[in-house]
C-alpha positions in Angstrom: 6.5 -6.6 36.6 7.2 -7.2 32.8 10.4 -7.6 30.9 11.7 -5.7 27.9 10.4 -8.3 25.4 6.9 -7.9 26.7 7.0 -4.1 26.6 8.3 -4.2 23.0 5.5 -6.5 22.0 3.0 -4.1 23.6 4.5 -1.3 21.6 4.3 -3.3 18.3 0.6 -4.1 19.0 -0.3 -0.4 19.6 -0.9 -0.6 23.4 1.0 2.7 23.9 -0.4 4.7 20.9 -2.1 7.2 23.2 1.3 8.2 24.6 3.0 8.5 21.3 1.5 7.7 17.9 4.8 6.9 16.2 5.4 3.3 17.3 8.9 3.4 15.8 9.9 6.1 18.3 8.4 4.2 21.2 10.2 1.0 20.3 13.5 2.8 20.0 12.9 4.3 23.4 12.0 1.1 25.4 15.5 0.8 26.8 15.5 4.4 28.0 12.0 4.0 29.5 13.0 0.9 31.5 16.1 2.6 32.7 14.1 5.6 33.8 11.6 3.4 35.6 14.5 1.7 37.5 16.0 5.0 38.5 12.6 6.2 39.8 12.1 3.1 41.8 15.5 3.5 43.4 14.7 7.2 44.1 11.5 6.2 45.8 13.4 4.2 48.4 16.1 6.6 49.2 16.6 10.4 49.5 19.0 12.2 47.2 22.0 14.2 48.5 19.7 17.2 49.0 16.9 15.2 50.6 14.6 15.2 47.6 13.7 12.5 45.1 15.2 12.9 41.6 12.9 14.4 39.1 11.7 11.9 36.5 13.1 12.5 33.1 9.9 12.7 31.1 8.5 14.8 28.3 8.8 14.6 24.5 12.5 15.1 24.6 12.9 11.7 26.3 12.0 9.9 23.1 14.7 8.4 20.8 14.0 9.6 17.2 13.5 6.8 14.7 12.2 6.7 11.1 8.4 6.2 11.1 7.0 2.9 9.8 5.1 2.7 6.6 1.7 1.0 6.5 3.3 -2.4 5.6 5.9 -2.3 8.4 3.2 -1.3 10.9 1.0 -4.3 10.0 4.0 -6.7 10.0 5.1 -5.4 13.5 1.5 -6.1 14.7 1.7 -9.6 13.3 5.1 -10.2 15.0 3.5 -9.3 18.4 0.0 -10.8 18.0 0.2 -13.4 15.3 -2.1 -11.3 13.1 -2.5 -7.7 12.0 -5.1 -5.9 14.1 -5.4 -2.5 12.3 -5.8 -3.7 8.8 -5.1 -6.3 6.2 -1.6 -6.5 4.6 -3.1 -6.8 1.1 -4.6 -3.2 1.5 -1.0 -1.9 1.2 -1.0 -3.0 -2.5 -4.6 -2.5 -3.5 -4.2 1.0 -4.9 -1.4 0.0 -7.2 -3.4 -3.0 -8.5 -6.5 -1.0 -9.3 -5.4 -0.7 -12.9 -4.4 -4.4 -13.3 -7.0 -6.8 -14.7 -7.3 -9.4 -12.0 -10.1 -11.5 -10.4 -10.8 -11.2 -6.6 -10.2 -14.5 -4.9 -13.8 -14.6 -3.6 -15.0 -14.5 -7.3 -13.0 -17.3 -8.7 -14.9 -20.0 -10.6 -13.9 -23.5 -11.5 -12.6 -23.7 -15.1 -11.4 -20.1 -15.3 -7.9 -19.2 -16.2 -7.4 -15.8 -14.7 -4.9 -13.4 -13.1 -5.2 -13.0 -9.4 -3.2 -11.4 -6.6 -2.8 -11.8 -2.9 -0.3 -12.0 0.0 1.3 -15.3 1.0 -0.4 -16.4 4.2 1.3 -19.8 4.3 3.6 -21.9 2.1 4.7 -25.5 2.4 6.8 -27.7 0.3 5.8 -31.2 -0.9 7.6 -33.9 -2.7 5.9 -35.6 -5.6 6.9 -38.1 -8.3 7.5 -35.0 -10.5 9.8 -33.4 -8.0 9.3 -30.7 -5.4 6.3 -28.4 -5.5 5.0 -25.6 -3.3 1.5 -25.3 -1.9 0.8 -21.6 -1.2 -2.2 -20.1 0.6 -3.0 -16.8 -1.1 -5.1 -14.1 0.7 -6.5 -10.9 -0.8 -8.8 -10.0 2.2 -11.9 -11.2 0.2 -10.9 -14.9 0.5 -8.1 -17.4 0.7 -7.2 -20.0 -1.9 -4.7 -22.7 -2.2 -2.2 -22.3 -5.0 -0.1 -25.2 -6.4 3.3 -24.3 -7.9 4.7 -27.3 -9.6 8.4 -28.2 -9.8 9.6 -26.3 -12.9 7.8 -23.1 -12.1 8.8 -23.5 -8.4 12.5 -23.6 -9.2 12.2 -20.4 -11.3 10.1 -18.5 -8.7 11.1 -19.9 -5.3 12.8 -16.6 -4.3 9.5 -14.8 -4.7 7.4 -17.1 -2.6 7.8 -15.8 1.0 5.4 -15.3 3.8 3.7 -11.9 3.7 5.0 -11.2 0.2 2.6 -10.1 -2.6 2.2 -12.5 -5.5 0.4 -11.9 -8.8 -0.5 -15.2 -10.4 -1.9 -16.5 -13.6 -3.5 -19.9 -13.2 -6.3 -22.4 -13.8 -9.0 -22.6 -11.2 -10.2 -26.1 -10.3 -12.6 -27.7 -7.9 -10.8 -29.4 -5.0 -12.7 -32.6 -4.5 -10.9 -33.3 -1.2 -11.7 -30.0 0.6 -14.8 -29.0 -1.4 -13.2 -25.6 -2.1 -11.1 -24.3 -5.0 -7.5 -24.9 -5.9 -5.4 -23.0 -8.4 -2.7 -24.5 -10.6 -0.2 -21.7 -11.2 1.1 -21.0 -14.7 2.9 -17.8 -13.9 4.1 -16.2 -10.6 5.2 -12.6 -10.4 6.2 -10.3 -7.6 5.6 -6.6 -7.6 8.8 -5.7 -9.3 8.3 -8.2 -12.1 4.7 -7.2 -12.5 5.8 -3.5 -13.0 8.6 -4.4 -15.3 6.4 -6.5 -17.5 3.0 -4.7 -17.6 3.5 -1.1 -16.5 2.7 1.2 -19.5 2.7 4.6 -18.0 3.8 6.3 -14.8 1.2 9.1 -14.0 2.4 11.8 -11.7 0.0 14.5 -10.3 2.1 17.5 -9.3 -0.1 18.3 -6.3 0.6 22.0 -6.5 4.3 21.3 -6.4 5.2 22.4 -10.0 8.9 22.0 -9.5 10.2 20.7 -12.9 13.8 20.6 -11.7 13.0 18.5 -8.7 11.0 16.1 -10.9 14.0 15.9 -13.3 16.4 15.1 -10.5 14.1 12.3 -9.2 13.5 10.7 -12.6 17.1 11.0 -14.0 18.6 7.9 -12.2 15.8 5.7 -13.5 15.8 6.7 -17.2 15.7 3.7 -19.5 14.8 2.5 -22.9 13.5 -0.7 -24.5 11.5 -3.4 -22.8 10.5 -2.7 -19.2 10.6 1.1 -19.6 7.4 3.1 -19.2 6.3 6.5 -20.4 5.9 9.3 -17.8 2.7 11.4 -17.8 2.6 14.6 -15.7 -0.8 15.8 -14.7 -0.9 19.5 -13.8 -3.8 21.6 -12.5 -4.1 25.3 -11.4 -7.0 27.5 -10.6 -8.1 28.0 -14.3 -6.9 24.9 -16.2 -5.8 21.3 -16.1 -3.8 19.2 -18.5 -1.7 16.0 -18.8 1.7 16.2 -20.5 3.4 13.0 -21.8 7.2 13.3 -21.6 9.2 12.2 -24.6 10.9 8.8 -25.0 14.1 10.2 -23.6 12.4 10.4 -20.3 11.0 6.8 -20.2 11.9 5.2 -16.8 12.2 1.9 -15.1 9.2 1.5 -12.7 11.5 0.8 -9.8 10.2 0.6 -6.2 12.7 3.2 -5.1 11.5 5.7 -7.7 7.8 5.1 -6.7 8.7 5.6 -3.1 10.8 8.8 -3.7 8.0 10.3 -5.8 5.4 9.3 -3.2 7.4 10.9 -0.4 7.6 14.1 -2.4 4.0 14.3 -3.8 2.2 11.8 -1.5 1.5 8.3 -2.7 -1.9 9.2 -3.9 -0.4 11.3 -6.6 1.8 8.6 -8.1 0.1 5.9 -10.1 1.3 3.1 -12.4 -1.0 2.5 -15.3 -0.8 -1.1 -16.7 -1.1 -2.1 -20.3 -4.3 -4.0 -20.3 -3.8 -5.4 -23.8 -0.6 -7.2 -22.6 -2.4 -8.6 -19.6 -5.3 -9.9 -21.6 -3.0 -11.5 -24.2 -1.0 -13.2 -21.4 -4.2 -14.6 -19.8 
């Protein structure tokens, strides 16, 4: 009754979650499922060599193994199927990391302010002006949406960062938009997550989560050791039944706050135990 494309869209939207909670496995198995359905349909209209219908090939062993989706991928797959994310807002994926960064929620912007803000790109369109090309970006942080104007010189430097569904961290001047009656932001700086970390991350705090494996920690940190600008200090938080402490590792173990390092530590200790702490003095000075 429905083709493969429809079934895949239903998987992405979560319609089969009660059969198997890992949508990645379901999506990888769609071809096998349709093939099995066709075999069963043929078996229903004819007897096998032994006069019995073929047994359906069901059960958990029928699924094709596939890596599970992270929260961001799950929301993007829902959007691909439905046009919007149904189980949450994409900005929620980044909220925890941005807790320590001094920013203003979009719903609390006021005309005349020059502030740092953050959101995901809901829409972006290019316009031509007498000053050259500029980009008009709709930023969304789940509290509100605001239009952001990125003029030609800044646009040319940051155009690779401005993509639909990408996180942007922006410093800009908030103005009243007389045409729409809302607010508009003129961007002065546009950062993605990588450039935010490299510029403002002061410390990487790691809670050992009962996994006091110093050798494992050393192996994970070693490829990302760095010095100079963009390198941040590592602080290890440890707790047992009788005591708790935080140990700052020496300068020889400063690291680049790379996304792969954050992901590897999060996979080992769970994401809640890995936190970047931003240098608020630098943020305040920039604003």
